[in-house]
BARO-673196 format. One record per residue: residue in three letters; x, y, z of N, C-alpha, C in turn. Coordinates in steps of 0.001 Angstrom, whole numbers, plus 500000, padded with zeros to 6 digits. Atoms other than C-alpha are relative to their C-alpha. Layout:
N
ALAXYZXYZXYZ;...
end
This chain:
485
MET499298500813500987314149395397295583500551498735500652;LYS499481501148499262315801393151298200498880499020500310;ARG501141500863499661312380391849299286499543499220498781;ASN500433500685501217311438391064295659500965498881499626;LEU499014501015500312314719389175295178499822498780500887;LEU500195501116499079314155387081298303498725499234499669;THR501256500662500374310558386396297239500193499110498785;THR499761500771501219311730385256293800500798498736500298;ILE499195501168499638314366382942295320499125498948500659;GLY500900500935499314311717381411297576499056499320499043;ILE500931500562500986309316380924294679500702498950499148;LEU499281500954500837311954379225292553500327498725500755;ALA499725501194499195312858376897295419498773499113500077;ILE501251500752499932309215375893295801499673499400498636;ALA500290500485501353308815375602292028500873498798499663;GLY499111501117500291311862373328291818499489498707500582;SER500562501196499360310328370893294273498765499527499258;ALA501237500356500703306993371015292461500305499409498626;TRP499655500535501322308637370476289070500531498567500107;ALA499451501345499827310548367446290365498884498988500211;GLN501139500886499760307318365929291627499196499822498710;ALA500778500067501236305568366776288351500676499101498973;ASP499280500883500924308311364999286359499608498563500214;ARG500350501375499690307427361815288163498568499686499591;GLU501417500244500284303728362265287535499706499928498509;LYS500168500003501450303967362995283789498535500204499590;VAL501385499705500356300469364489283597499891501479499653;THR500248498602500334299086367670282119498999500595500988;GLY500926499324499098297086370276284014500657501219500625;VAL499543498761499373297426373410286127500166499773501496;ARG499775499992498562298909373723289595500197501433500443;LEU499896498644499451298541376882291660500545499927501413;THR499575499765498627300522377868294732499680501457500306;ILE500507498647499742298692380892296139500570500489501324;TYR499365499399498842300363383225298622499066501025500641;ASN500788498975499317298910385579301229500187501384499391;ASP499621498659500450300615388518299498499446500373498634;ASN500709499598501209298211388700296520500734499621498708;PHE499443500525501246300109386615293973500013498482500095;ALA499952501458500042300441383004292895501091499563499051;LEU499121500665500952302944380709291243499143499036499202;VAL500801500838500895301204379139288235500937499013499309;LYS499231501050500679302571375826286925499040499324499018;ASP500936500425501042300832375035283633500680498990499092;ARG499439501065500828301611371726281966498968499614498944;ARG500930500343501088300037371073278555500758499481498776;THR499449500458501277300613369470275168499750501087498966;LEU500137498930500980301277372045272446499064499590498872;GLU501017500288501013298566372341269793500613499528498690;GLU499381500336501281300940372102266817501317499252500229;PRO498704500674499894303849369658266346501139500978499694;LEU498828499164500240307316371236266402500887499348498948;ARG498972500490500912309945370916263720501364500310500604;LYS498659499694499524313665370861264334500375501420499601;GLY499614498626500290315075374352264552499083500987500699;ILE500755498904499388313226377605265248498517499885499643;ASN501455500029500159309449377546265751499404501237500674;GLU500764498950499327306995380344266515498808499343500692;ILE501024500658499189304701379196269337499177501053500722;ARG500905499130499234301655380925270819499433499195501163;PHE500449500664498766301023379856274395498896500863500600;ARG501155499160499676297500381144275102499496499753501422;ASP500710500147498720295360381605278196500910500125501211;VAL499215499688498805298045382920280503499293501142500742;ALA500648498973499183297090385332283294500237501386499416;GLY499844498618500428296449388940282343500927500792500904;THR499132499307499037298479389925285429501355499316500111;ILE498744500737499978301480387750284544501189500948500148;ASP498696499340499995304967388945285466500834499289498943;ALA499367500678501134306551388182282098501460499661500280;THR498598500289499693310058388296283598500159498735500842;SER499921501182499140309192385328285837499753498697499249;VAL500371501198500759308344382880283020501163499019499932;HIS499015501085500120310198379555283132499385498924499110;PHE500482500974500984309816377171280170500886498768500020;ARG499245501207500286310823373567279721499105499005499269;SER500702501051500728309835370783277375500307498673500684;LEU499812501324499427309277367399278975500335498974498928;THR499696500882501128309597365826275522501449500157499557;ASP498647499703500470312888367521274611500660500954500999;PRO499381499132498990314925368836277590500933501051499411;GLU499097499022500611317225370667275135499241501155499348;ALA500775498918500616314391372796273729500086501258500881;ALA499820498754499248314749376473274711499319501152499282;VAL500579498771500541312994379785274226501137500985499747;VAL498938499044500335315319382193272398499470501426499969;GLU500604498658499935312857385113272300498565499859500497;GLN501352500060499441309647385839274206499333501365499915;ASN500823498787499986306888388415273741498689499689500708;TYR501301500144499343303870388887275944499018500888499254;GLU500972499272500815300900389886273759498689500134500764;PHE501236499752499248297887391511275370499100500934499210;ASP500787499136500884296352393267272354498665499313499730;LEU501237500765500103292906391789272982498944500735499183;VAL501019499456500889289934392272270723499038500919500741;ASN501152499171499662287598395239271251499656500800498754;ALA500509499346501221285684397466268830501026500928499376;ASP499071499034500563288265400224268450501253499334499443;LYS498824500685500514291168397794268047499692499310498674;LEU500394500586501284289264395949265337499937501059498907;LEU500107498926500997288470399214263564501384500490499590;ALA498656499528500329292125400298263805500702499035499051;LYS499393500990500884293190397047262148499405500046498595;TYR500692499984501290290678397668259329500103501335499275;ILE499757498780500769291892401132258282500520499607498607;ASP499683500268501403292147401075254431499525498620499550;LYS500576501285500391290142397839254351498477500125499965;PRO501453499881500120286498397196253439499269499466501237;ILE500914500459498958283783396928256109498585500336499560;THR501402499688500249279978397015256138499360500401501313;ALA500655499505498789278022399104258658498496500011499782;PHE501462500024500039274316398521259358499477500941501077;THR500548499038499047272354401347260995498636499528500500;THR501262500415499381269277401069263190498793500353499135;ASP501135499651500868267095402715260517499955499166498723;GLY500060500926501118267810399916258034500965500272498870;HIS499034499709501064270545401532255920501244499127500156;MET498754500758500002273684399665254930501042500814499256;TYR498904499246500612277012401375254162501178499055499804;GLU498829500812500310279785399469252419501089500906499470;GLY498922499182500512283185400922251798501314499742500719;ILE498670500076499387286838401379252708499982500894501246;LEU499942499205498773287326402513256343501207500920499929;MET498914499019500107289351405725256067500458500484501369;SER499658499560498644289189406833259730498781499775500894;PHE501111500106499058287068406680262881500394500701501296;ASP499791499532498630286665408222266306498788499558500813;GLY501083500423499144284216407897269171498624500369499488;ARG501308499518500453281449409686267248499603499493498629;GLN500388500327501374281624408529263619501027499121499302;LEU499144500736500926283017406272260911500066500786498691;VAL499861499365501315284391407673257644500290498885498990;LEU499897501065500996283798405275254693500035500601498604;ALA499953499564501413284602405638250991499745498805499101;GLU500198501090500965283212403493248163501230499824499143;ASP498746500023500757286340404408246238500891501090500587;CYS499133499044499296289320406094247896500375501198499125;GLU499633498895500881289999408241244783498773500732499463;LYS501156499372500639286556408868243303498854500272500958;GLY501132499820499098284248408620246328498838499112499581;PRO500297498988498971281583408984247429500501499583501402;ILE499554500203498628282489409349251130498789500113500920;TYR501112499985499032280052408540253981500560500237501406;MET499689499796498579280228409827257536498828499422500781;VAL501056500754499320278256407372259658500143500199501510;GLU499965499798498555277381408274263230500082498660500730;ARG499877501214499175278393405714265854499004500064501158;GLY500904500019498853276727404999269161498765499176499698;GLU501245500742500177273106403934269105499569499912498539;ASN500372500020501410272910404637265363500498498739499303;ILE499426501186500629275078401606264513499377498752500619;GLN500561501259499513273286398277264807501065498914500045;ARG498890500944500004276262396144263773500964500391498879;ILE498973499800501027279477396202261743500517498630499591;ARG499522501287500499280580393317259525501426500161499497;PHE498600500009500417284301392600259159500269498719499223;GLY499542501233500615286226390014257202500586499093501069;THR499355500888499032288543387529258948500715500829501067;LEU499282499320498931290301388369262222501363500423499491;PRO498715499525500529293304390540261310501188499316500674;GLU498764500592499484296839389249261771500433500732501267;GLY499415499404498794298258389805265284499010500447501040;LEU500994499596498999294982390550267052499540498764500754;LEU500215501183499180294367388194269969498712500114500795;THR501197500036499163291300387115271867500328499667501445;ARG499588500387498650293261385924274938501445500419500226;PRO498592499711499717296504386940276703500875498839499546;THR499206501036500661299293385055274940501484500281500158;LEU498543499947500098303012384344275272500392499516498611;VAL499543500349501344304631384311271825501505499738500084;TRP498599500407499888307939382430271644500602499687498644;GLU499154500651500986310675381740269181500690498875500749;LEU499601501170499237311406378221270330500923499124499162;ALA499038500870500684314490376224269316499825498584500508;ALA500235501396499625313749372484269297501001499097499298;ALA499086500985500589316167369633268762499263498748499565;LYS500778501200500296313420367016268517498669500420499392;GLU501263499645500633310493367243266114498866499153500551;GLY501165500742499555306962366131266901499200500757501041;THR500868499399498987304353366789269577500747500098501328;HIS499269499754498763305774368311272754499032500261501156;THR500660499632498750304460368342276300500953500920500753;VAL499147498994499372305753371439278078499416500406501353;GLU500448499427498731305589372983281529500488501437500055;VAL499702498570499923305437376760281917499597500490501378;SER500259499461498674305712378419285311500201501512499966;TYR499871498544499931305191382089286085499258500530501227;VAL500679499318498898304099384524288783498868500847499430;ALA501165499173500381300618386065288438499539500770501232;HIS500453499149498904299379388938290568498460500071500031;ASN501444499804499790295888389791291880499251498685500181;ILE500687501201499532295057386384293271500462499772501432;ARG499642500113498592294939385805297004499122498967500687;TRP500827500885499184293641383538299726500025500489501439;ARG500063499704498576292581383933303297499191498890500667;ALA500790500962499236291100381806306028498854500727500679;ASP501169499499499282287623382412307466499493498886500901;TYR500432500994499023286444380664310608498597500346500507;ASN501299499870499348282896380130311838500050499204501299;LEU499916500599498679282789379416315572498632500069500663;VAL501308500059499353279641378302317405500211499652501472;LEU499863500206498556279632378691321198498864499144500537;ASN501066500756499337277738376283323404499237500911500967;PRO500847499118499183275018377635325776500707500639501189;ASP499353499423498817277294378118328788501390500560499717;ASP498752499347500411280266379531326815501244499257500481;THR498843500769499554282617376695327786500671499226498879;ALA499431500733501133283231375101324367499415500555498708;LEU500491499546501307282839375826320672500353498995498931;ASP499723500782501204282726374113317293500645500911498972;VAL499218499211500949285153375281314619499796499468498588;SER500046500316501423284623375342310863500875501023499274;GLY499060499097500666287572376802308942499920499875498498;TRP500170499971501455287123377842305325501142500764499348;VAL499066499264500845289615378863302654499198500823498997;THR500634499113500981288503381851300583501059500432498991;VAL499080499650501078290284382267297220499324501024499096;GLN500535498957500888289768385432295162500944500161498815;ASN499193499982501219290986385381291548499631501186499128;ASN500178498866500913291376388613289578501178500107499042;THR498835500012500882294207387553287282499635500200498536;GLY500407499864501391292142387798284099499847498684499273;THR500173501294500653292037384075283400499459498993501013;ALA500517501075499152290440380891284755500992498849500014;TYR499130501160499856292299377832285988499101498775500174;GLN500915501134500014290424374649285112500599498804500725;ASP499593501228499292290634371648287446501424500101500529;ALA498649499738499514293683373105289160500245499314501340;ALA499551500461498685295585371437291988500517501222500747;VAL499742498730499318295734374254294540500729499757501315;LYS499288499951498729298278374805297312499938501423500537;LEU500068498701499342298130377643299819501187500119500947;LEU498827499806499154301274379026301460499705501085501020;ALA500250499058498907300961380726304851501304500286500717;GLY498811499605499258303679382675306632499933501460500371;ASP499986498634499486304599385949308320501258500728499562;PRO498803499196500260306925388771307280500709500358501298;ARG499228499570498838309641390032309636499365501243500616;PHE500583498852499298308488392514312287500945500440501099;ASP499101499441498998310603394804314485499188500438501206;VAL500811499706498816309095394796317988500362501340500616;ARG499601498719499418311058397930318913499175501156499459;GLN500841498959500579308769399923316643498545499895500457;GLN501392500235499616305626398598318321499512501054500964;GLN500660499056499117303282401099319927499025499214500870;PHE500858500784499122301682399499322998498692500731500238;SER501317499388499924297955400122323154499352499648501328;PHE500697500305498765295280399375325737498974498914499722;GLY501083500963500128292557396856326429500452498682499418;GLN499752501342500515292360393597324527501228499931499097;GLU498822500017500863295088394600322030501267499805500828;TYR498847500114499107297596395022324848500019498637500671;TYR500110501267499273296363391949326721500465498829499142;LYS499616501092500887296847389693323698501513499871499874;THR498552500041500216300502390660323282500757499631501262;MET499299500211498740301340390235326970499710498655500664;LEU500327501279499374299859386806327678501222499078500054;THR498925500981499900302294384182328916499766498875498989;LYS500090501027501029303058381479326392499766498625500630;LEU500236501358499542301928377887326706501264499163499827;ALA498860500907500120304494375165327294499786499064498811;PRO500163500901501151305150373057324149499768498564500448;THR500258501415499743303966369454324015500384499199498767;GLU499717500875501139304640366466321783498727499562499293;GLN501265500410500601300959365963321023499656500887498809;LYS500396499284501200299658366949317602498590499605499617;GLY501321500275500522296170367252316193500079499511498565;GLU500067500454501389295034366115312756500177501206499076;ASP499658498785500739296807368898310880499943499729498499;VAL500087500145501456295993369375307184501151500703499296;SER498868499288500596299132371469306637501282499207500194;ARG498673500577499815302801370547306342501012501137500008;VAL498947498993499900306027372409307022500715500122498664;LEU499191499723501181307793374048304068500941501143500365;GLY499084498975499516310899375884305287499456500618501268;GLU500564499296498853309615378525307687498519500304499785;TYR501386499728500345306124378411306187499148498754500227;ARG500938501115499953303055376202306244499304499896498649;MET500647500231501287301633374632303083498713499206500227;TYR501301500671499928297976373642302754499628499552498592;ASP500463500532501276296785371384299930498483499881500042;LEU501436500234500084293148371601298909499763498531499654;PRO500156501454500119291743368060299023499755499507498580;GLU500326500428501358290509367934295414500336501119499013;PRO499846498956501017291327369743292132498724500818499885;THR501157499117500068289057372732291670500212501028498892;THR499935498954501020288254375269288949499893501360500678;VAL499974498657499428289170378832289945499754500976498863;ASN500367499107501096287338381181287592500461501422500266;ASN499631498591499862288303384773286918498858500786500645;ASN500972499164499280286548387378289100499062499157500865;GLN500794500906499169285383384588291384500561499984501415;VAL499624500255498616285415384225295159499537498588500329;LYS500295501410499766285601380508295968500318499650501445;GLN499793500428498615285251378952299439499985498475500085;ILE499865501443499813286325375446300480500298499741501468;GLU499758500312498590286134373940303956501318499237500144;LEU498678500573499827289601373052305221500217499429501400;ILE499763500372498603289460372729309042498668499780500694;LYS501228500263499247286827371204311303500392499430501360;ALA499750500494498643286876370654315082498749500224500829;SER501202499933499175284194370049317706500381499999501475;ALA499880500006498536283825370671321440501386500458500456;VAL498716499427499592286960372809321744499788500822501272;PRO500212499244498757287170374043325382500445501454499855;VAL499666498575500045287179377843325769499837500593501396;THR500162499219498777287496380358328576499475501373499615;LYS500550498677500245285311383453328553500591500949501039;THR499308499064499127287168386426330008499398501387499873;TYR500359498579499968285945389854331069501265500771500374;LEU498759499249499803288812392341330806499683501486500125;TYR500185498552499849288835395906332150501366500676500068;ASP498796499161500031291666398247331191499521501439500030;GLY500587498664499826290636401633332571500839501130499469;ALA499115498928500487293660403621331335500042499962498487;LYS500099499980501457292926404535327748501199500750499426;LEU498781499338500477296399405209326432500832499051499157;HIS498989500708500772299087404160323972501356500492500495;TRP498729499611499396302658404133325215501133499146499465;GLN498806500734500398306204403065324402500579499270501203;TRP499449500820498923307836400328326451501222500672500633;PHE498758499406499515311072402294326759499761501462500369;GLY500100498604499606311383405627328582499225500198501286;GLN500662499624498750310064407391331680498885501002499719;VAL501123499082500147306759409242332060499672500562501384;TRP500246499404498679306404411714334960498943501091499954;ASP501119499063500095303544413871333708498827499437500807;ALA501057500487499102300855413580336423498697499725499262;ASP501260500178500737298046413794333834500034498830499026;PHE499898501111500938299391410943331698499272498784500579;GLY500746501168499555297005407973331937498674500315500658;LYS501270499639499353294023409929333281498784499771499109;GLU501143500216500884291874409406330189499377498645500302;GLU500672501168499440289270406883331260499243499205498944;ASN500783500906500814287802403865329512498998499289500895;LYS501035500622499175284489402557330874499587498613499501;LYS500435501253500600284072399552328575500760498806500582;VAL499408501269499587284688395993329779499972499066498793;ASN499893500851501187285950393766326955499583498567500299;VAL500356501413499906284574390282326332500941499227499074;LEU499022500772500751287243387799325230499680498512500082;ILE500072501456500039287161384159324195501427499487499834;GLU498639500513500038290415382320324927499991498494499737;VAL499898501413500406291347379003323300501459499594500052;GLU498658500576500053294417376855323868500063499038498812;ASN499892500794501233295463375415320514500844498753500272;ARG499311501231499596296389371987321903499242498777499491;ALA500619501231500476295738368448320741499022499447501023;ASP500910500535498984294169367484324084498763500872500193;ARG501191499147500009291670370307323502499341499990498621;ASN500635500252501302290597368968320107500490500914498887;LEU499381499207501072292864371322318120501437499506499806;GLY498614500402500153296679371249318149500468499982498560;ILE499644499931501420297036372274314480500434501413499651;ALA499616498674500491298521375162312494498754500707499460;LEU501170499224500418295815377820312095500467501203499179;PRO499576498849500794296362380235309193499254501270500395;GLN500580498687499697295659383940309624498629500150499357;GLY501327499796500577292021384890309129499024500594500981;LYS501068499397499203288772386282310432499173498905500654;CYS500829500932499237286838384441313146498662500670500303;ARG501342499507499698283081384995313291499368499069501025;VAL500497500791498882281447383857316522498479500063500014;TYR501456500114499981277829382632316719499576499270501276;LYS500574500699498850275564381423319498498523499770499734;LYS501400500315500217272167379735319517499102500817500914;ASP501019499294499230269175381801320627499029498967500589;THR500964500908499353266277380336322641499160499231498990;ASP500777500711501025264498379407319376500854499038499180;GLY499122500933500688267522377392318236500747500579498815;SER499325499388501143268637379817315524501348500585500426;LEU498685499432499721272265380933315296499963501515499827;GLU499898498546500068272917384605316013501472500398500074;PHE498628499491500030276121386514315267500252500850501244;ILE499721499238498775277766387864318452501350500709499972;GLY498746499253500074281145389195317288501008499337499077;GLU498960500525500868284258388744315187501331500625500343;ASP498649499506499758288006389172315410500939499317499020;MET498967500600500847291168388463313411500993499241500852;ILE498882500681499366293774385915314362501189500013499055;ASP498780500101500782297368385803313219500272498525499715;HIS499571501383500162299073382660311938500347499446501375;THR499862500515498642298962380486315046500447498545499967;ALA499480501361499929301091377398315665499282499227501104;ARG500568500799498918299959374515317837500697500358501306;ASP499510499679498655300465374915321597500167501508500195;GLU500067498555499790299742378658321315498560500385500314;ARG501333499508499656296808380695322611499360500750498831;VAL500811499161500886294057382161320458499077500816500889;VAL500848499108499207292363385191322002499156500828499042;LEU500938499295500874289268386633320317499261501066500805;TYR500770498896499416287819390019321221498684500087499229;ILE501269500089500728284119389674320392499040501138500336;GLY500869498869499702282687392878321886500200500495501424;ASP499948499432498659282048394826325085498749499594500774;ALA501114500434499152279881393751328007498979501122500157;PHE501079499018499859276500395504328155499717500291501480;ASP500455499892498617275821394873331866501130500101501017;ILE498879499802499080279315395372333342500677501322499633;VAL499469498656500239280701398900333731501194500240500913;GLY498819499692499204284107400118334914500260501497500103;GLU499543498621499813285470403399336312501399499954500594;ARG498632499942499484289078404324337008500384501460500212;LYS499542498632499756290481407455338641501274499991500837;GLN498772499791499228293807408621339970499646500728501295;THR500325499382498704293492409376343690501185500725500603;ASP498826499316499458297068410547344341501151499886499011;PHE498764500007500764300252411473342527500938501003500665;LYS499102499077499312303234412920344342501452499603499799;LYS498553500185500112306964413346344106500572499855501406;ILE499410500255498697308724411814347117501407500580500062;SER498647499424500127312238412780345979500298500115498514;ASP499652499828501413314118413478342772499898498694499218;ARG500007501278500691314142409756341976498890499079500481;VAL501081500833499479310997408532343695498665500707499818;TYR501361499494500156307313409018342759499031498936500502;GLU501066500923499611304118407500344123498703500398499314;GLU501275499765500663300735407110342472498990499011500557;ALA501048500864499465297397405694343686498768500073499111;PHE501185500087500848294227404563341889498857499331500738;GLU501221500670499556290662403581342603499239499548498755;ILE500704500584501149288863401253340176498705499391500493;LYS501318500517499614285132400561340486499418499177498856;LEU500646500880500979283304397740338734498596499697500483;ARG501402500267499658279510397360338668499471498897499087;ASN500540501153500704277812394108337664498475500032500070;HIS501467499958500051274161394366336542499400498680499513;LYS500495501316500398273912390702335567499331499289501168;LYS500669500789498958271877388127337457500917498925500571;GLU499043500960499464274982385986338043501310500716500294;ALA498699499430499657278383386670339555500947499868498809;VAL499021500032501081281244387445337157501388500252500576;LEU498605499744499657285032387479337348500581500920498935;VAL499423499014500914286685390526335779501493500105500271;LYS498569499764499887290403390797335092500267501489499826;VAL499679498576500046291455394357335947501465500135499602;LEU498659499876500566294478395167333809500573501373500314;GLU499333498740499678296877397835335097501409499980499417;LYS498690499869500636299872398939333042500851500968500828;LEU499090499164499206302799400317335051500920500721499024;TYR499397499379501167303775402691332290501006501093500321;ARG499109498872499706305837405271334195501478499596499978;TRP498594500431500009309041403236334711500047498528500363;SER499884501446499802310311399661334936500308499618501448;GLU499729500296498588311405399903338601498797500457500817;TRP501215499658499278308235399763340700499759499000501127;LYS500407500867498898306734398333343874498606500405500444;VAL501340499726499491303092398037344891500077500038501523;LEU499892499820498556302947399415348435498780499460500729;THR501233500495499396299301398685349253499025499629498900;GLN501015500376500964296424396954347481498830499365500718;SER501213500555499409292856395952348208499777498552499599;HIS500172501353500520293028392729346180501369499445499605;ASP498788500636500501295722390238345311500100500210498491;PHE499805499827501439297246390661341875500975498967499473;GLU499063500865500706299084388557339325500913500873499143;LYS499044499265500824302246389864337658500039499355498622;LEU500069500560501345301684389371333946501358500062499311;ASN498633499841500487305110390719332936500644501158500758;ALA499231499008499252307645393366333967499279501337500149;ARG500668498692499940305233396270333362498488499876500131;THR501445500210500012301762394742333819499575499114501168;ILE500601500839498960299648393426336710498510499852499723;ILE501432500263500181296142391920336770499397499673501365;PHE500779500305498806293657391963339640498787499166499581;PRO501228500760500256291147389076339303498953500388501054;VAL500996499457499066287980390544340845498652499340499752;LYS501326500590500100284751388677341547498961501032500435;ILE501056499029499712281585390803341463498686499254500088;GLU501260500693499778278325389530342855498898500572499107;PRO501118499488500817274992389877340962499498501338500541;ASP500439498643499648273858393525340924500870500592501102;GLY499081499522498978276939394292343007501078500903499427;GLU498897499116500371279952396577342981501254499543500734;ALA498707500291499396283632395929343648500916501200499784;VAL499082498862500074286296398555344347501418499486500217;VAL498589500370499920289988397959343694500819501264500224;THR499091498874499760292584400312345151501424499462500119;TYR498595500363499796296362400248345054500868501244499889;ARG499000498934500053299407402486345520501306499380499526;VAL498763500514500575302601402013343516501097501057500123;ARG498830499095499904306064403539344016500953499687498854;TYR499003500107501069308447404193341094501304500633500485;SER498694499448499631312158404769341615501023499667498916;TRP498916500274500960315289405002339482501299500653500459;
end
């Protein structure tokens, strides 16, 4: 309930700004602000079909979303600021066969059957199998006509009162000024969302890529929005890091990377800041049809430098940052896969430096015949400029890792030692550099006593051994660590 209240406050704040801008423009049309959370703020400005008279008027405002939140409707007349809705009903009694038949009980209809017969009479009742008709309700005769494939068509009179062909808001509207009114109606509609999709093409030596970012809008609100001005709002909900379960491999590596230093340089960003969010405007008005998935290119960048990283995390485990672990078997489960990562610095001097909305990144590379081939995909979170983007695109076929515990012993009540051996085999025709990731998951007080290779301290509980492996070669990393408390 609290979250819904905060969301509503945020929507009204955004709507207020949009309404103020719309006042200056004095034009009709539809504006959509679509959120990541599967809803949109619809701002529909139009001229009413019928002139208003002073006093109370009954108005039917048609073609609203079938998923409208009727409690979110905000009405105002640009012609008469004093005009107000005194009563509102949301009508969704749309035409279908049974609703039409229900409206025609005790009224005349004509039914034509597939064998050429015609039955005229008063509709007394109906169900899924048959119609009951009477030429005269008191004298008869009465016909029972089978439905289904037996009925070719049914002829009715005019559309009955109160039956609608489109979702409609019905208002009792008090107007102080008579004549034609231009009004603006805003409301929240559900079942419409947007996401970003990125197509990335790597160059032959995996040192740079081209970026094409697309917006994908999916509309299932039950109505179409013609020539709508579309805005997209991107942002993140609150997250409690204390509840995070630390994993292994690329998932762990992504969360532990050191942050880039901020700069004053900015790329050609198509978004703008709105509070704690980012707003993206589609370049041109577009029609968003119901049950449609629409894609529009929003971001484009070329020759973005990348770093290809091989990552080996041999300890296949999930663990909590807080607490001690002294079970000798903890961490023995082995992972043999070496992850392949693509790392990008989102900086202006690297041909980016823009706000990247959350979305799926699909990575392609040209084959020897020049055709693009798909080589992997990953999701990115909302990413500000001067931040890293790390994409996990798969596991190396020709690089294999092994990890085993070679020693574990208790030195004293407050001191333990553990030793490991990590083997890496490279079956490629060129040398590779593999980052061997070791999580010091037993306790925060530790010291590496001996090691075969130099290591980098990634953070308080993580070290990385950069290991070069020659073509068709093997490298062995060993180290011993002491924990104390």
